[in-house]
N, C-alpha and C positions, 0 to 999 in steps of 0.2 A: 259745711259742704265742701267737698274736695273737687276743685275744678279739673284736676288732672285725670279724673275718671272720664273715659271716652263718652259715656252717656250724658254726663253733665256738660261736657264741652259741646256735644251735639245739640243739647237743649238750648244752651245759651246762643249758639250760632244761629239756630233756626229762629229763636225769639228776636235776636238782633236784626234779622231780615224781615221782621214784621209778621211772623206766624204766631198763632195762638197756641202755646205749648203747655201741655201737662206732662210732667215727668213722674211716672209711677215708679215706686220702689218699695222694697221690703221695709217694714218698721223695725226689723231686727238687723243689726250690723253683723255681717259675717266676719269682718276683720276684728272688731272690738269685742264681739260676743256680748253685746249689750243692746238695749232698746234705744232707738233713735226717736221714737214717738210712741204715744199711747193709742193703740187702736187705729182705726181708719181716720187719718188726720191730713188736712191740707196745710201746706206751709208756703206762704207767698214770698217769692224772691223778687228781685228788681223787675224782671221782665217775663217771668213764667211761674207756674205753680208746681210745687213738688207734692205729690199725693202718696202718702205712706199707706201700705197695705198691712193690716193686722196679721200676725202669725206667731206661733209659739217659739220659744228660745231653744238653742242647743249649744253645747260647749265643745264638741269634738268636730274636727273638719270632716271626718268620715265616720258615719254611724247611723243607726235607725232614727235618732232624734232629728238629724238634718233632713232625712227623707220626709219625715212627718211635717217639718217646717215647710218644705217645698210643696207638698201636696196641699197644705193649708193656704199657702200663698196663691196657688192656682185657683182654689175654690173661692177664696175671698176676693180675688180680682174679678172673677165672673160675677159674684154677688154685687159688688159695687159698680162694675162697669154697666150692668144691665139697667141701673137707675141713673146713670150719668149721660150727658149729651153724647151722641154718636160722633166720634172724630172722623176727619177726612182720611186719616191714615194712622196706623200704629207701627212703630219700629220697636222690635224686641230682640234681645239676645237669645241664642239657642240654649243657654243655661241661666237659671234652673230649667230643666226640661219640662217640669210640671207647669211652670208659668208660660213657657213658649207654647205648650199644647193648649192651655186655657185661652191664651190670646188668639191662637188660630181658630179655636172653636167659636169664640166671640165674633171673630171676623166673618166666619161662615154664617152665623145666626143674624148678624146685624148688617151684612152686606158691606163690610168695611175692609178695605185693602190692608194687608198685613205684610210687612217686610221683616224677615228673620235674618239677623246678622250673626255669622259664625265667629265667635270669639274664642272658643275652646273646643278641642276635639273630644267632647264627651259623647259616649262613655269610654272611648278608646284610652283615655289617660289612665284608667285603672290598670290597663295592661302594662304600663310603664312602671308600676310598683313591683313587678316580678323581679326577683334577684336574677343576676346574670346566668346562674346555673340552671335556671328554668326558662331561659329565653326561647327555647323551642316550643313552649306552650303559648307564646304571645299571640300568634295568628289564630290558633283555635279559640283562645279566650276572647279575642276581638270578634270572631265570628259568632260566638255565643252571646256576647254583649249586644251585638247588632240584632240578633234574633229576638231579644227581649226589649228592644228599643222601639216598640210599636208606636208609642206616643210621639217620640221625636220624628219618626218616619212620617206619621200622619201629618204632623205640623208642617214639616218641610214640603210634603207633597201638596198640601192645601194652601200654602202661603202664596201670596201674589208674586213675591220675589224673594230671592235669597241673595244676601250680600256677604262679602268676606274680605279679610285683610289681604289675602293672596289667592292666586289661582288654585294652588293645591288644596287650600282650605275649602274653596268653593266646589272643586271637583269631589272632595270627600263628602260634602253635604248632598250634592246632587246624586251621587252614587247611592247614598243612604236612602234618599227619597225615591230612587228608581226612575228618574226622569232626566231628559236632556236639558242643557242650558238654553235659556231664551234671552232675548234682548233686554229683559228686565233684571236678569241675574248678573250682577256686576261686582267688580273689585272696588272697594272703598277703603282707602288708607286712612282710617281715623286714628290720629296720633295726638301727642301732647301739644297744647297750644304754645305758640312762641311768644305771645305778648309783644308783638313788634318783630321786625325783621332780625334785629340783633339785640340780645339782652343787654341791660346797662353794664358798663365796664366794671362798676363797683360790685355787681352781682358775680361777674366772672372772677374778679380778684378774690372775693370771699370764697368762691367755689374752689379755686386753685389752692388757697391757703388751707382750707379744710381737708382737701383730699391729697395734699402734698403734690400738686401738679405744677408743671412749668409750661410756658407758652410753646416750648419745643416738643412737648410730649405728643405721641400718637396715641389716641384713646379709642378703645373699643368699649362700648357701653351697653349694659343690659338694664332696662327699667321695667319692673313688673313684679309679679308675685313670686315670693321665695317659697315655692310649693313643691309637692311630691312629684309633679310631672316634669320638673326641670332638672336637666343633667348638669349640675354645677361641678361635679367631679371632673368632667372633661375640660371645662373652662379653667378651673384651678390648675389642673395638670398642665394645660397649655401655657398658662401664665408663668408657672415655675420654669418650664423649659425655655421660655423666651426671655426671662428676667436677666440672665447673665449676658446673653448675646445681644439683646436689644434693650438696654436700660431705659430708653425713652418710650418704650411701648408699655402702656398702662391699661389695665382692665378695671372698669368702674362698674360695680353692681349696686343698684339702688332699688329698694323695695322693702316689703315686709311679708311675713308669712310664717307657717309652722316650722320651717327648716332654717330659721335665722341662726340659732345656736349651732346647728350642724355645719352651716356655712362658715361660721367663725372658727370652728375646730378644723375644718379643711384648710383654711388659710393659715392657721397658726404655725404648723411645722416648718413651713418654708420661709417664715418671716415676712410674709406678704402683709402689707398694710391693711388695716381694717378700720373703717370709720363708721360709727353707729349713727343712725338717724331714721327712726321708724317712719315718720310721716312727713316727708319732704313737702315743702310748699311747691305749688305747681310751677312757679317761676324758676325754682331751683331745678326741677325736672326739665324745664325748657332750656335752661342753661347747659345742662349736661348733654341733652340731645343736640344742641347747637354746636357745642364745643367738640363733640365726639367725631372722629373720622370714620368709625364703623359702628353699626348696630349689631347686637348679638341676639340670637334666639337660643334658648337653653333647653329645647324640647327634643328628647331622643326619639328616633324612629319616624321623624317627619321630614319631608323634602321642602317644607315651606320656608320661604325667606321673608323676613319682615321688612316693610318699607322704612326708610330712614326718616 
């Protein structure tokens, strides 16, 4: 289990405060492209239950097989949830859309409050795959994507509340739902756990040695998915321009995803340092966030700023 996932952190925090928590999730790992469990299976952790939902596999990040997986995930959630004890509240991310829609349907049927958290601007991220020469088609493409996003619109409109990391993300969701913000729709900065106010000094020393950092360095950090929606070209170009004039300014990018090899190629021509590490421990992520002076978001076309 990866504690650095926001949903796992939330599950542990709620359970530590005395709540009875069931953390539902796909039995197929999007990151590893392998099964985490066989069928609908419960896994007991120290203070909460992780409930895996059966679904078919897929190998490509974008393609029909992934859509089939998402639809099956939604159907199987409904099937299992109908026979499970009714919860007091369900918290679900807006992606996969099919799962968010299924959870909202269950909430309506069972009279259960549902909170949808906006973690990614789906389906808008597909517009970011357009090459720069076709940038004029971005707005029409987003308009068409929204026209066919009836499941997400319905889920957002019928949810008890919508939460988001930032106000622009929340505004985006409410505009898609076609409703105004209420006192239940709030900003919740769910970030990596710190494991105490300050990470152990040995952990920071190890981090500095691994990333070739000094105590005097000014660090801008990005922790997240190395995916198609992220504008790493701009980040690398900025790092190149700053390298000579401000040698103590360092950019740290930590994560995994389908564009890892491309990111390494972008870094190579300028001699920028690259340190590999696909699945960082959550305490290492906490150390990076604690040591960093600035946090980065690498998403083009959005006015959102991430909380530190």
